[in-house]
Backbone bond lengths (Angstrom), bond angles and torsions (degrees), N, CA, C in turn:
res aa  C-N    CA-C-N  psi(-1)  N-CA   C-N-CA  omega(-1)  CA-C   N-CA-C  phi
1 M - - - 1.432 - - 1.554 110.68 -
2 D 1.302 114.83 149.38 1.405 119.01 -173.74 1.517 113.01 -105.18
3 I 1.332 115.80 156.71 1.395 121.03 170.38 1.577 110.94 -98.17
4 E 1.304 117.36 164.34 1.436 120.38 177.66 1.565 109.22 -124.05
5 L 1.280 115.07 124.18 1.473 117.11 175.60 1.517 106.69 -69.96
6 I 1.350 115.28 139.87 1.480 119.59 -174.79 1.538 108.43 -129.36
7 S 1.347 114.02 165.48 1.475 119.97 -179.40 1.579 107.19 -86.25
8 L 1.281 115.28 168.99 1.403 122.47 172.88 1.491 113.18 -61.18
9 E 1.275 117.28 -38.71 1.479 120.59 177.85 1.568 110.42 -63.16
10 E 1.380 117.02 -41.54 1.481 118.73 177.76 1.481 110.94 -65.56
11 A 1.383 117.55 -38.21 1.436 118.77 -179.99 1.483 111.63 -65.84
12 E 1.327 117.41 -39.53 1.488 121.32 178.52 1.455 112.59 -67.45
13 A 1.357 118.79 -31.07 1.473 123.28 -178.68 1.590 104.68 -72.55
14 A 1.318 117.99 -32.42 1.459 119.53 179.70 1.515 113.97 -68.01
15 G 1.304 119.22 -20.95 1.441 122.31 178.32 1.545 111.48 157.67
16 K 1.315 114.80 148.53 1.438 117.40 177.92 1.528 113.16 -95.43
17 F 1.315 117.55 -15.23 1.443 119.24 172.97 1.547 113.52 -87.73
18 E 1.298 114.29 145.48 1.498 119.07 172.62 1.467 111.50 -122.06
19 E 1.304 116.81 142.67 1.460 125.43 175.83 1.472 110.04 -128.08
20 L 1.369 115.33 125.31 1.429 121.07 -179.73 1.542 110.25 -65.16
21 V 1.319 118.32 125.93 1.483 121.17 -179.53 1.516 110.77 -117.84
22 L 1.345 117.63 -15.55 1.499 118.36 177.71 1.559 105.88 -156.51
23 L 1.334 114.45 135.86 1.451 120.58 173.14 1.458 106.79 -123.70
24 E 1.247 118.32 115.34 1.511 122.29 177.19 1.552 104.89 -106.57
25 Q 1.343 113.03 114.99 1.443 119.67 -176.17 1.518 113.61 -89.10
26 S 1.348 119.87 -7.55 1.407 118.21 179.54 1.496 110.89 -142.93
27 P 1.352 115.95 68.91 1.486 119.51 179.56 1.510 114.90 -62.62
28 G 1.321 117.78 -13.71 1.442 124.01 -179.66 1.482 114.25 -89.11
29 F 1.328 118.55 9.56 1.489 120.69 179.34 1.504 108.84 -62.58
30 Y 1.328 118.19 -28.48 1.417 125.30 172.16 1.560 103.33 -120.94
31 P 1.321 119.10 99.46 1.505 122.50 -167.16 1.570 110.36 -49.76
32 E 1.293 116.13 -39.95 1.463 119.15 -177.34 1.539 110.82 -61.01
33 F 1.286 121.03 -28.12 1.444 121.55 176.84 1.517 111.01 -69.05
34 E 1.328 115.28 -44.75 1.492 118.82 -179.68 1.540 109.22 -64.11
35 V 1.286 120.94 -42.58 1.449 123.35 179.63 1.526 109.54 -60.15
36 F 1.327 116.27 -47.51 1.455 119.70 -176.22 1.521 110.96 -67.51
37 I 1.357 118.54 -43.50 1.418 122.78 178.20 1.572 112.88 -59.73
38 R 1.331 114.35 -46.82 1.451 122.24 177.75 1.561 111.04 -56.31
39 K 1.367 110.73 -48.77 1.515 115.58 179.17 1.544 111.85 -61.18
40 E 1.253 117.18 -44.44 1.431 119.96 -176.49 1.549 110.15 -66.68
41 M 1.325 116.24 -43.22 1.512 117.20 177.63 1.481 113.04 -68.27
42 D 1.341 116.92 -31.17 1.530 119.80 174.02 1.551 111.56 -63.48
43 V 1.309 115.15 -42.68 1.475 122.05 -179.16 1.548 107.02 -63.30
44 R 1.264 119.60 -38.40 1.410 126.55 -171.74 1.534 116.57 -102.70
45 A 1.312 116.03 33.24 1.479 123.33 177.19 1.526 113.02 58.50
46 G 1.280 118.66 37.08 1.488 123.81 170.90 1.549 113.47 87.16
47 Q 1.361 117.55 4.54 1.419 117.20 177.70 1.564 109.74 -142.08
48 L 1.339 117.06 139.23 1.405 121.44 175.95 1.552 106.60 -105.54
49 L 1.290 116.34 125.66 1.446 120.51 -176.46 1.562 111.75 -116.27
50 F 1.299 119.59 134.59 1.381 119.82 -178.82 1.531 112.10 -146.39
51 R 1.344 114.98 158.72 1.473 120.95 171.89 1.548 107.16 -113.20
52 G 1.341 115.01 130.50 1.436 120.71 179.57 1.520 114.56 -83.62
53 P 1.290 118.29 172.39 1.493 120.61 179.28 1.541 110.87 -58.47
54 S 1.304 119.79 -26.69 1.464 121.40 -179.92 1.565 114.04 -72.70
55 G 1.346 112.36 -14.42 1.443 116.31 -173.04 1.460 115.69 100.64
56 L 1.359 119.66 -15.63 1.404 124.01 -179.53 1.522 112.90 -71.93
57 A 1.340 121.69 149.29 1.417 123.87 -177.93 1.535 107.39 -107.02
58 Y 1.357 117.04 149.97 1.442 124.21 -174.91 1.533 110.32 -137.55
59 S 1.320 115.23 154.83 1.476 120.03 168.89 1.469 107.28 -123.25
60 V 1.356 114.98 143.58 1.503 123.73 178.02 1.491 104.84 -117.87
61 S 1.337 118.09 118.32 1.445 123.19 -172.28 1.545 109.89 -129.46
62 P 1.314 118.93 148.90 1.426 118.13 174.18 1.524 111.81 -70.83
63 V 1.265 116.39 141.33 1.483 120.56 177.34 1.538 107.39 -84.71
64 K 1.290 118.46 -41.62 1.486 121.84 174.60 1.508 105.44 -158.56
65 D 1.294 113.32 130.48 1.444 121.33 -180.00 1.519 109.44 -128.11
66 N 1.268 117.02 118.40 1.490 119.10 -179.39 1.517 109.97 -144.27
67 S 1.270 119.18 -167.44 1.474 124.30 -175.41 1.526 112.63 -61.62
68 R 1.315 116.26 -25.32 1.469 120.33 177.60 1.509 113.95 -81.20
69 G 1.334 118.03 -1.35 1.449 120.78 179.39 1.477 109.87 107.92
70 L 1.322 115.03 178.23 1.415 125.32 179.72 1.494 108.69 -65.69
71 Q 1.308 116.96 120.00 1.495 122.54 -175.71 1.569 111.91 -90.29
72 G 1.302 118.68 -13.25 1.420 121.58 178.28 1.535 110.94 169.92
73 I 1.288 115.12 163.91 1.444 122.69 173.18 1.547 108.96 -130.49
74 G 1.352 111.92 151.19 1.446 119.83 177.11 1.470 106.59 -122.18
75 I 1.359 120.15 136.30 1.440 126.50 174.02 1.493 106.82 -111.40
76 N 1.323 113.62 121.23 1.492 120.67 179.29 1.464 108.04 -113.63
77 V 1.327 116.59 144.48 1.487 123.68 170.08 1.573 105.44 -92.44
78 R 1.334 113.06 139.34 1.466 117.85 178.29 1.520 108.25 -96.76
79 K 1.303 114.96 136.82 1.467 119.13 179.78 1.533 111.20 -152.23
80 N 1.393 115.36 164.92 1.398 120.03 -176.49 1.497 116.61 -90.91
81 S 1.294 117.07 -8.53 1.465 120.21 -177.41 1.587 109.43 -148.12
82 D 1.345 112.82 176.15 1.480 115.03 175.30 1.512 115.53 -79.92
83 S 1.337 115.79 3.02 1.478 122.97 -177.09 1.526 107.21 -61.90
84 P 1.359 115.86 139.71 1.461 120.76 -179.76 1.563 109.95 -65.45
85 V 1.321 113.70 146.85 1.466 121.93 175.37 1.575 108.98 -96.24
86 D 1.292 115.43 142.47 1.475 121.53 177.57 1.535 109.84 -54.28
87 P 1.321 119.73 114.64 1.501 123.30 -176.65 1.540 111.94 -63.11
88 T 1.365 117.85 -26.24 1.458 119.95 177.83 1.542 110.60 -65.64
89 K 1.355 114.18 -38.12 1.486 117.45 177.08 1.513 112.44 -65.93
90 I 1.297 113.97 -41.13 1.493 119.95 -179.60 1.527 106.58 -64.91
91 D 1.332 122.03 -46.44 1.461 122.88 179.91 1.506 111.74 -57.02
92 L 1.393 117.39 -42.84 1.440 121.54 -178.09 1.550 109.31 -66.07
93 D 1.343 115.34 -44.31 1.457 121.56 -177.73 1.605 112.25 -65.02
94 L 1.346 114.22 -43.07 1.435 119.40 176.85 1.547 112.34 -63.88
95 W 1.256 117.00 -41.75 1.522 123.94 173.50 1.492 108.73 -54.73
96 S 1.332 114.22 -52.45 1.511 118.35 -179.48 1.521 111.11 -60.68
97 F 1.291 118.53 -37.81 1.476 120.08 175.09 1.538 112.80 -63.72
98 I 1.306 117.62 -38.91 1.443 121.26 177.99 1.531 109.44 -69.25
99 E 1.313 120.52 -37.84 1.471 122.05 178.21 1.548 107.62 -67.27
100 W 1.295 119.89 -39.50 1.435 122.80 179.50 1.551 107.80 -65.11
101 L 1.273 117.59 -42.93 1.482 122.08 178.70 1.500 109.96 -57.92
102 V 1.313 116.52 -49.54 1.485 120.58 -176.29 1.518 108.19 -62.89
103 D 1.389 116.66 -42.36 1.511 118.46 178.54 1.496 111.45 -61.46
104 Q 1.276 117.67 -43.17 1.489 120.89 -177.23 1.498 111.26 -69.61
105 V 1.298 120.49 -38.69 1.433 122.55 -175.86 1.578 113.39 -76.40
106 G 1.369 112.74 -39.47 1.471 117.30 -178.42 1.537 109.58 71.08
107 G 1.339 114.69 -150.33 1.478 118.67 177.42 1.524 108.93 86.16
108 E 1.355 114.35 -149.36 1.460 121.34 -179.10 1.502 112.64 -62.59
109 W 1.270 117.52 -35.73 1.543 119.71 -175.70 1.505 109.61 -82.92
110 S 1.306 115.02 142.51 1.484 122.59 170.34 1.492 109.46 -128.26
111 K 1.316 115.36 160.83 1.449 119.77 177.77 1.485 111.14 -60.05
112 E 1.316 119.40 -40.38 1.420 124.59 176.75 1.544 113.75 -57.09
113 A 1.352 113.73 -47.17 1.508 118.74 177.16 1.528 111.46 -64.73
114 L 1.294 116.35 -41.00 1.509 122.08 175.79 1.498 109.09 -57.36
115 R 1.302 119.01 -51.43 1.487 123.41 -176.68 1.509 111.27 -61.39
116 K 1.333 115.51 -41.75 1.518 120.09 177.42 1.540 109.82 -60.62
117 T 1.340 114.58 -48.54 1.480 120.01 -178.02 1.490 108.99 -63.53
118 G 1.298 117.65 -45.71 1.485 120.41 178.83 1.533 114.59 -60.33
119 A 1.310 114.94 -39.58 1.465 123.80 178.47 1.516 108.28 -63.70
120 I 1.288 117.22 -50.55 1.492 122.69 -179.04 1.533 112.82 -57.48
121 Y 1.362 115.58 -42.67 1.458 119.16 -179.37 1.493 112.33 -93.12
122 K 1.345 119.27 2.62 1.443 124.75 178.77 1.538 111.32 51.92
123 A 1.331 112.58 49.53 1.480 121.72 176.30 1.491 107.77 -63.37
124 P 1.337 118.43 139.34 1.429 121.37 173.34 1.522 114.20 -55.36
125 G 1.317 120.23 126.78 1.397 124.25 179.35 1.508 115.86 90.73
126 A 1.410 115.72 -15.53 1.431 121.00 177.11 1.441 114.08 -69.37
127 P 1.363 119.19 149.79 1.451 118.60 176.02 1.528 114.26 -68.04
128 E 1.307 113.64 156.60 1.517 117.43 -179.19 1.503 112.34 -66.09
129 R 1.248 119.85 150.29 1.406 125.07 -179.82 1.506 112.95 -72.81
130 D 1.324 118.71 129.95 1.438 123.14 -179.49 1.539 113.97 -66.63
């Protein structure tokens, strides 16, 4: 399932509240990921906004960005209230974001390899093992 990149206006329409759903403290573990994420956030005024397959909207923001590189990213779900969001939807959407990231970056990782790894480790949102 694919994500859809959205505008700030679309993200704001999805909700004014944000709730952290993922904190990645080392996006540079695969240097190509860090380079790609930095570039995408730079193009989009410091924030990457997307809608997941569930229909929920998310923002991806730098946690700390300095001369040593990107120190982390936070992914927040956008919502209209403090009500909890179905964690199954979040898992599916985050998995779709990771698949999108792998597709965009290319290199050693492939979507097929990611799916196999996710299935073996039963990662939330990952497809079932064949």
